[in-house]
Structure formats: C-alpha cells, structure tokens
C-alpha positions in Angstrom: 5.8 15.0 -2.3 9.0 12.9 -2.5 9.2 12.4 1.2 5.7 10.9 1.3 6.5 8.2 -1.3 6.7 4.6 -0.1 9.2 2.7 -2.2 10.2 -0.4 -0.2 8.4 -3.2 1.6 10.5 -2.4 4.7 9.2 1.2 4.7 5.6 0.0 4.1 5.8 -2.4 7.1 7.1 0.3 9.4 4.5 2.9 8.4 1.6 0.5 8.3 2.0 -1.1 11.8 -0.5 1.3 13.3 -2.5 1.7 10.1 -1.6 3.8 7.1 -3.8 6.0 4.9 -2.2 6.2 1.4 -3.0 6.2 -2.2 -1.7 5.0 -5.5 -1.2 7.8 -8.0 -2.1 6.9 -11.6 -0.9 9.0 -14.5 -0.3 12.0 -12.2 -4.0 12.8 -11.5 -6.1 9.7 -10.7 -5.7 8.0 -7.4 -6.8 4.9 -5.6 -7.1 5.5 -1.8 -6.3 2.6 0.6 -5.9 1.9 4.3 -3.2 -0.6 5.0 -2.3 -2.2 8.3 0.7 -4.5 8.7 0.4 -7.4 11.2 4.0 -8.3 12.1 3.0 -11.4 14.1 1.6 -13.1 10.9 3.6 -11.0 8.4 0.4 -10.1 6.6 -1.1 -6.9 5.4 -4.8 -5.9 5.7 -5.8 -3.7 2.9 -9.1 -1.7 2.7 -9.6 -0.4 -0.8 -11.6 2.8 -0.2 -12.9 3.1 -3.8 -15.2 0.1 -3.3 -14.8 -0.9 0.3 -13.3 -4.2 -0.7 -10.9 -5.8 1.7 -7.8 -8.0 1.2 -5.5 -9.9 3.5 -2.2 -10.4 1.8 1.1 -12.0 2.6 4.3 -10.0 1.8 4.8 -12.0 -1.4 1.2 -11.4 -2.5 1.4 -7.6 -1.8 4.4 -7.5 -4.1 2.8 -9.7 -6.8 0.8 -7.9 -9.4 -1.7 -10.9 -9.7 -2.9 -10.0 -6.2 -2.3 -6.3 -5.7 -1.1 -3.2 -7.5 0.7 -2.0 -4.4 4.1 -3.6 -5.2 4.2 -2.2 -8.7 3.2 1.2 -7.3 6.1 1.1 -4.8 8.5 0.3 -7.7 7.3 3.3 -9.6 7.3 5.7 -6.7 3.5 6.0 -7.0 2.4 4.8 -3.5 2.0 8.0 -1.5 1.4 8.4 2.2 -1.6 10.7 3.1 -0.8 13.5 5.4 
C-alpha cells in the first residue's frame, strides 16, 4: 500500500487535477472516503466527503489546517491513500 500513500501537497495537487478518489485510514481499519479535485487556476481544492455527501472548497492553506480539514494531518501520518 506504500505506493498509494499521498504524503505531500505537491503529490496531492498532481494526482487531483483530474479528480482523485482516496480515503483517510483511521486506526488501520476505519476509513473516510473522499473525492478531491484540484483547481490550479484558483489554487483551490474541491472535496466531496462521501460519508455524508458534504462538500468543501478549500485553499491550500485550509486543506493543510486541521481546523478546516483532516487531509493535511492524514498526509503527515501517511494515512491518505489513493484508491485503485
């Protein structure tokens, strides 16, 4: 699974330009599925949280800030995983 881990904002931007299905792995067994699309013209991320169909539009700093999203923390921990 190591090659499917997303650990940097640069990697996330590249993978999400055409839309990315991924999940955050919690405690090794629970997961939170997401669809993320990066919009380079505005440097923003569109996030669809599949667990509740909620949507977010986040700047780069917001996606890394735990007040707005758990994606940044998941990247730091190696817990943001690209779906195959």
